[in-house]
N, CA, C and O of each residue as an XYZ file, in Angstrom:
508
protein
N     146.887    107.394    123.054
C     146.754    107.506    121.445
C     145.848    107.889    120.693
O     146.096    108.616    119.731
N     144.598    107.464    120.993
C     143.263    108.158    120.525
C     142.984    109.446    121.155
O     142.395    110.336    120.541
N     143.332    109.556    122.196
C     143.052    110.574    122.835
C     143.960    111.876    122.309
O     143.575    113.043    122.380
N     144.923    111.549    121.902
C     146.101    112.600    121.558
C     145.450    113.177    119.900
O     145.460    114.332    119.475
N     144.928    111.946    119.227
C     144.527    112.623    117.873
C     143.200    113.425    118.081
O     142.731    114.299    117.351
N     142.619    112.828    119.463
C     141.422    113.907    119.241
C     141.464    115.172    119.669
O     140.653    116.021    119.299
N     142.438    115.392    120.502
C     143.157    116.636    121.049
C     143.628    117.192    119.882
O     143.230    118.346    119.722
N     144.417    116.717    118.919
C     144.644    117.096    117.996
C     143.880    118.441    116.939
O     143.860    119.654    116.732
N     143.146    116.695    116.386
C     142.067    117.505    115.949
C     141.000    118.696    116.361
O     140.333    119.494    115.702
N     141.147    118.451    117.652
C     140.119    119.882    118.286
C     140.808    121.299    117.999
O     140.308    122.375    117.672
N     142.352    120.855    118.275
C     142.785    122.423    118.395
C     143.144    122.638    117.187
O     143.273    123.809    116.829
N     143.402    121.524    116.225
C     143.778    121.806    114.820
C     142.573    122.736    113.855
O     142.517    123.440    112.848
N     141.647    122.151    115.005
C     139.765    122.987    113.741
C     139.404    124.250    114.840
O     138.314    124.815    114.747
N     140.358    124.638    115.849
C     139.648    125.387    116.327
C     138.690    125.539    117.157
O     138.210    126.622    117.492
N     138.177    123.862    117.744
C     136.739    123.969    118.071
C     136.537    124.501    119.873
O     135.557    124.962    120.457
N     137.789    124.218    120.302
C     138.186    124.677    121.675
C     137.542    126.104    121.699
O     136.420    126.309    122.163
N     138.294    127.012    121.195
C     138.173    128.235    120.687
C     136.965    128.807    120.148
O     136.779    130.013    120.306
N     136.061    128.055    119.490
C     134.517    128.407    119.351
C     133.519    128.161    120.215
O     132.433    128.737    120.146
N     133.805    127.316    121.061
C     133.219    126.325    122.163
C     133.268    127.912    122.936
O     132.361    128.744    122.963
N     134.525    127.996    123.486
C     134.733    128.809    124.548
C     134.140    129.951    124.454
O     133.557    130.532    125.370
N     134.259    130.286    123.425
C     133.803    131.950    123.122
C     132.025    131.725    122.692
O     131.270    132.687    122.553
N     131.672    130.560    122.561
C     130.034    130.479    122.878
C     129.530    130.817    123.933
O     128.669    131.657    124.194
N     130.406    129.756    124.868
C     130.089    129.530    126.830
C     130.234    131.039    127.177
O     129.565    131.370    128.156
N     130.764    131.759    126.749
C     131.192    132.968    127.584
C     129.742    133.840    127.486
O     129.045    134.331    128.374
N     129.555    133.804    125.574
C     128.230    134.683    124.960
C     127.138    134.184    125.962
O     126.491    134.992    126.629
N     127.030    133.419    126.013
C     125.717    132.363    126.942
C     125.807    133.234    128.013
O     125.016    134.177    128.033
N     126.926    133.060    129.258
C     127.225    133.337    130.133
C     127.165    134.946    130.250
O     126.913    135.342    131.388
N     127.289    135.596    129.608
C     127.370    137.580    129.542
C     125.671    137.364    129.255
O     124.806    137.936    129.918
N     125.533    136.887    128.687
C     123.833    137.543    128.280
C     123.146    136.769    129.094
O     121.990    137.191    129.113
N     123.287    135.724    129.868
C     122.401    135.627    131.019
C     122.657    136.681    132.098
O     121.734    137.045    132.826
N     123.786    137.134    132.203
C     124.220    138.315    133.206
C     123.325    139.190    132.884
O     122.492    139.568    133.708
N     123.367    139.674    131.552
C     122.865    140.952    131.024
C     121.133    140.880    131.243
O     120.429    141.883    131.363
N     120.595    139.354    131.267
C     119.529    139.391    131.328
C     118.800    139.299    132.842
O     117.569    139.299    132.874
N     119.494    139.229    133.980
C     119.385    139.309    135.180
C     119.454    140.894    135.326
O     118.379    141.453    135.542
N     120.587    141.671    135.234
C     120.267    142.590    135.265
C     119.048    143.225    134.872
O     118.277    143.646    135.733
N     118.758    143.353    133.432
C     117.870    143.921    133.281
C     116.661    143.583    133.126
O     115.978    144.341    132.435
N     116.099    142.523    133.628
C     114.862    141.922    134.047
C     114.937    142.574    135.463
O     114.103    143.375    135.887
N     115.905    142.188    136.064
C     115.303    142.827    137.704
C     115.254    144.560    137.390
O     114.535    145.173    138.180
N     115.857    145.291    136.456
C     115.412    146.574    136.281
C     113.700    146.492    135.698
O     112.948    147.419    135.999
N     113.343    145.680    135.117
C     112.393    145.699    134.550
C     110.693    145.700    135.378
O     109.633    146.325    135.353
N     111.426    144.406    136.144
C     110.232    143.949    136.971
C     110.309    145.363    138.359
O     109.404    145.706    139.120
N     111.531    145.830    138.269
C     111.139    147.131    139.628
C     110.702    148.418    138.963
O     110.107    149.294    139.589
N     110.946    148.494    137.948
C     110.689    150.151    136.800
C     109.043    149.575    136.474
O     108.298    150.497    136.806
N     108.469    148.754    136.109
C     107.066    148.488    136.007
C     106.277    148.040    137.095
O     105.080    148.027    136.806
N     106.529    147.678    138.214
C     106.417    147.352    139.501
C     105.742    148.568    139.881
O     104.688    148.487    140.511
N     106.369    150.001    139.479
C     106.495    151.211    140.255
C     105.086    152.103    139.396
O     104.524    153.163    139.672
N     104.918    151.292    138.486
C     103.878    152.403    137.465
C     102.784    152.057    138.448
O     102.796    150.983    139.050
N     101.587    153.204    138.657
C     100.287    153.274    138.580
C      99.475    151.945    138.396
O      99.462    151.058    139.249
N      98.712    151.882    137.052
C      98.373    151.138    137.318
C      98.730    150.283    135.489
O      99.559    150.722    134.692
N      98.136    149.459    135.334
C      98.505    148.822    133.835
C      97.450    149.006    132.654
O      97.251    148.175    131.768
N      96.951    149.959    132.762
C      96.321    150.314    132.022
C      97.138    151.165    130.322
O      97.978    152.057    130.439
N      96.775    150.768    129.233
C      97.427    151.028    127.853
C      97.622    152.443    127.926
O      98.689    152.689    127.364
N      97.068    153.522    128.373
C      97.779    154.858    128.451
C      98.939    154.767    129.594
O      99.991    155.379    129.407
N      98.839    154.378    130.195
C      99.862    154.522    131.389
C     101.404    153.554    130.906
O     102.586    153.721    131.205
N     100.932    152.862    130.326
C     101.830    151.889    129.770
C     102.724    152.398    128.709
O     103.919    152.123    128.604
N     101.986    153.222    127.878
C     102.420    154.060    127.125
C     103.222    154.870    127.497
O     104.370    154.717    127.082
N     102.879    156.254    128.585
C     103.644    156.485    128.669
C     104.788    156.196    129.816
O     105.298    157.214    130.283
N     105.185    155.120    130.253
C     106.175    154.851    130.835
C     106.793    154.245    129.382
O     107.719    155.050    129.287
N     106.935    153.360    128.143
C     107.520    153.014    127.318
C     108.008    154.791    126.238
O     108.910    154.975    125.420
N     107.150    155.552    126.661
C     107.429    156.705    125.797
C     109.066    157.150    126.636
O     110.027    157.348    125.892
N     109.188    157.230    127.604
C     110.504    157.304    128.146
C     111.815    156.811    127.331
O     111.999    155.597    127.244
N     112.572    157.549    126.836
C     113.760    157.688    125.780
C     114.608    156.524    126.769
O     115.219    155.578    126.272
N     114.535    156.742    128.011
C     115.415    155.528    128.807
C     114.889    154.227    129.106
O     115.634    153.264    129.285
N     113.440    154.143    129.176
C     112.721    152.774    129.195
C     112.147    152.174    127.723
O     111.634    151.066    127.568
N     112.365    153.168    126.716
C     112.104    152.181    125.562
C     113.690    151.463    125.122
O     113.943    150.391    124.571
N     114.581    152.549    125.623
C     116.142    151.852    125.038
C     116.347    150.145    126.062
O     116.722    149.015    125.747
N     115.960    150.663    127.098
C     116.264    149.779    128.201
C     115.388    148.233    127.911
O     115.806    147.127    128.255
N     114.165    148.496    127.236
C     113.118    147.334    127.067
C     113.532    146.877    126.085
O     113.532    145.647    126.129
N     114.166    147.585    124.530
C     115.089    147.247    123.525
C     116.047    146.369    124.040
O     115.990    145.151    123.870
N     116.824    146.879    124.591
C     118.497    146.072    124.986
C     117.592    144.440    125.665
O     118.011    143.305    125.442
N     116.555    144.711    126.338
C     116.431    143.502    126.947
C     115.739    142.568    126.029
O     116.096    141.390    126.005
N     114.781    142.992    125.271
C     114.775    142.508    124.430
C     115.819    141.773    123.432
O     115.890    140.579    123.141
N     116.765    143.087    122.913
C     117.590    142.235    122.312
C     118.230    141.023    122.897
O     118.367    139.948    122.314
N     118.658    141.347    124.272
C     119.640    140.226    125.141
C     118.973    139.124    125.494
O     119.642    138.163    125.875
N     117.295    139.004    125.439
C     116.311    137.608    125.516
C     117.053    137.237    124.613
O     118.146    136.698    124.789
N     116.248    137.624    122.950
C     116.928    136.786    122.254
C     117.785    136.511    121.970
O     117.993    135.301    121.885
N     118.394    137.059    121.778
C     120.358    136.542    121.487
C     120.529    135.592    122.269
O     120.680    134.487    121.749
N     120.561    135.691    123.687
C     120.616    134.126    124.327
C     119.549    133.104    124.123
O     119.905    131.958    124.397
N     118.107    133.278    123.632
C     117.571    132.158    122.756
C     117.838    131.706    121.782
O     117.359    130.611    121.490
N     118.480    132.203    121.132
C     119.562    132.101    119.820
C     120.579    131.796    120.070
O     121.268    131.561    119.077
N     121.340    131.599    121.572
C     122.556    131.028    121.498
C     122.278    129.682    122.160
O     123.224    128.894    122.130
N     120.841    129.158    122.917
C     120.374    128.656    123.598
C     120.284    127.302    121.882
O     120.959    126.299    121.650
N     119.399    127.817    121.247
C     118.860    126.630    120.550
C     119.829    126.364    119.352
O     119.699    125.456    118.531
N     120.984    127.458    119.390
C     122.064    126.963    118.919
C     122.616    125.541    119.017
O     122.484    124.620    118.210
N     123.140    125.561    119.962
C     123.385    124.455    121.182
C     122.707    123.345    121.019
O     123.134    122.599    120.137
N     121.890    123.049    121.534
C     120.582    122.208    120.906
C     120.232    121.650    119.354
O     119.954    120.480    119.092
N     120.300    122.616    118.511
C     120.611    122.303    117.515
C     121.524    121.420    116.882
O     121.289    120.431    116.189
N     123.293    122.253    117.446
C     124.033    121.464    116.929
C     124.419    120.448    117.601
O     125.305    119.820    117.023
N     123.942    119.820    119.111
C     124.203    118.805    119.562
C     122.917    117.457    119.147
O     123.046    116.254    119.373
N     121.991    118.002    118.641
C     121.011    116.912    118.341
C     120.854    116.946    116.656
O     120.182    116.101    116.064
N     121.370    117.738    116.160
C     120.848    116.954    114.548
C     122.426    117.153    114.361
O     123.307    117.964    114.645
N     122.185    115.432    113.453
C     123.194    114.894    113.027
C     123.301    114.653    111.414
O     124.312    114.198    110.878
N     122.023    115.051    110.670
C     122.549    115.328    109.451
C     122.998    116.713    109.172
O     122.505    117.708    109.703
N     123.979    116.721    108.295
C     125.118    118.363    108.332
C     123.773    119.543    107.586
O     123.378    120.649    107.954
N     123.390    118.657    106.426
C     122.432    119.787    105.667
C     121.281    120.694    106.415
O     121.026    121.898    106.413
N     120.577    119.279    107.201
C     119.730    120.125    108.249
C     120.262    120.693    109.451
O     119.616    121.492    110.129
N     121.043    120.435    109.645
C     121.443    121.038    110.418
C     121.864    122.510    110.329
O     121.554    123.260    111.254
N     122.531    122.959    109.304
C     122.713    124.083    108.640
C     121.673    124.527    108.779
O     121.470    125.359    109.663
N     120.678    124.096    107.927
C     119.472    125.052    107.757
C     118.960    125.745    109.140
O     118.726    126.896    109.508
N     118.916    124.628    109.633
C     118.303    124.739    111.284
C     118.914    126.382    111.824
O     118.520    127.441    112.312
N     119.749    125.910    111.491
C     120.969    126.959    112.163
C     120.935    128.319    111.754
O     121.010    129.302    112.491
N     120.780    128.288    110.129
C     120.053    129.673    109.569
C     118.441    130.315    109.748
O     118.040    131.464    109.563
N     117.630    128.945    110.232
C     116.613    129.772    110.062
C     116.300    130.151    111.536
O     115.464    130.995    111.858
N     117.100    129.400    112.428
C     117.302    129.826    113.916
C     117.505    131.495    114.384
O     116.988    132.241    115.216
N     118.816    131.627    113.095
C     119.541    133.502    113.065
C     118.353    133.954    112.322
O     118.037    135.096    112.658
N     117.527    133.395    111.352
C     116.520    134.471    110.438
C     115.357    134.738    111.525
O     114.791    135.780    111.854
N     115.223    133.481    111.933
C     113.666    133.965    113.005
C     113.970    134.949    113.968
O     113.414    136.046    114.028
N     115.085    134.444    114.914
C     115.531    135.730    115.883
C     115.472    137.174    115.545
O     114.953    137.990    116.305
N     115.971    137.469    114.472
C     116.759    138.271    113.600
C     114.777    139.624    113.883
O     114.442    140.730    114.306
N     114.100    138.165    113.158
C     112.602    138.746    112.546
C     111.880    139.064    113.628
O     110.944    139.861    113.572
N     112.338    138.337    114.937
C     111.550    138.700    116.438
C     112.003    139.735    117.048
O     111.185    140.320    117.757
N     113.276    140.237    116.989
C     114.062    141.515    117.383
C     113.803    142.449    116.358
O     113.882    143.568    116.864
N     113.524    142.521    115.131
C     112.836    143.382    114.619
C     111.547    143.965    115.033
O     111.404    145.171    115.238
N     110.393    142.885    115.181
C     109.207    143.042    115.210
C     108.911    143.375    116.573
O     107.722    143.601    116.795
N     109.972    143.490    117.864
C     109.645    144.040    118.926
C     110.020    145.455    118.990
O     109.398    146.390    119.494
N     110.977    145.445    118.480
C     111.408    147.167    118.190
C     110.608    147.881    117.536
O     110.245    148.918    118.091
N     110.177    147.640    116.434
C     109.199    148.396    115.400
C     108.100    148.300    116.790
O     107.379    149.264    117.047
N     108.074    147.328    117.442
C     106.134    147.737    118.419
C     106.909    148.571    119.069
O     107.002    149.683    118.550
N     107.558    148.374    120.141
C     108.108    149.491    121.201
C     108.233    150.760    120.394
O     107.935    151.768    121.035
N     108.700    151.005    118.812
C     108.886    152.562    118.825
C     107.453    152.617    118.286
O     107.050    153.617    118.881
N     106.465    152.208    117.576
C     105.070    152.832    117.837
C     104.220    153.086    119.062
O     103.610    154.148    119.187
N     104.180    152.242    119.854
C     103.746    152.164    121.052
C     103.996    153.536    121.721
O     103.038    154.220    122.084
N     105.529    154.027    121.921
C     105.768    155.301    122.235
C     106.098    156.246    121.703
O     106.646    157.168    122.307
N     105.807    156.265    120.195
C     105.277    157.304    119.631
C     104.411    157.669    118.893
O     104.457    158.547    118.031
N     103.409    156.875    119.259
C     101.944    156.879    118.741
C     100.865    157.863    119.366
O     100.418    157.733    120.505
N     100.561    158.704    118.617
C      99.949    160.107    119.466
C      98.203    159.993    119.395
O      97.610    159.638    118.376
N      97.708    160.266    120.338
C      96.319    159.841    120.695
C      95.780    160.811    121.229
O      94.617    160.731    121.623
């Protein structure tokens, strides 16, 4: 009887659908992280030396700067999803949980903006 009422509560509140979408989002972002991290390791490994000017030239390539931004977005998105799970699982006070979830999204968005601006300035800076 309790199992049936718990199941009806889960279905009624769409908890399964939300959890499933979150689970798939984490798996897809992890998959793209493997691909993009592999590209990054191979691509940066082919750079002759690791001085600022050489890396600046590497980042100045449109493809490299776009893929680097995509890698940053995927890493930050995956990190945000992971912290969201931790917050939802271990913070039991509703107001605190909601505050931390909002701060999680805000800080991750700020980090992404800083990274993209940094990539842009490094790739377009004239010396």
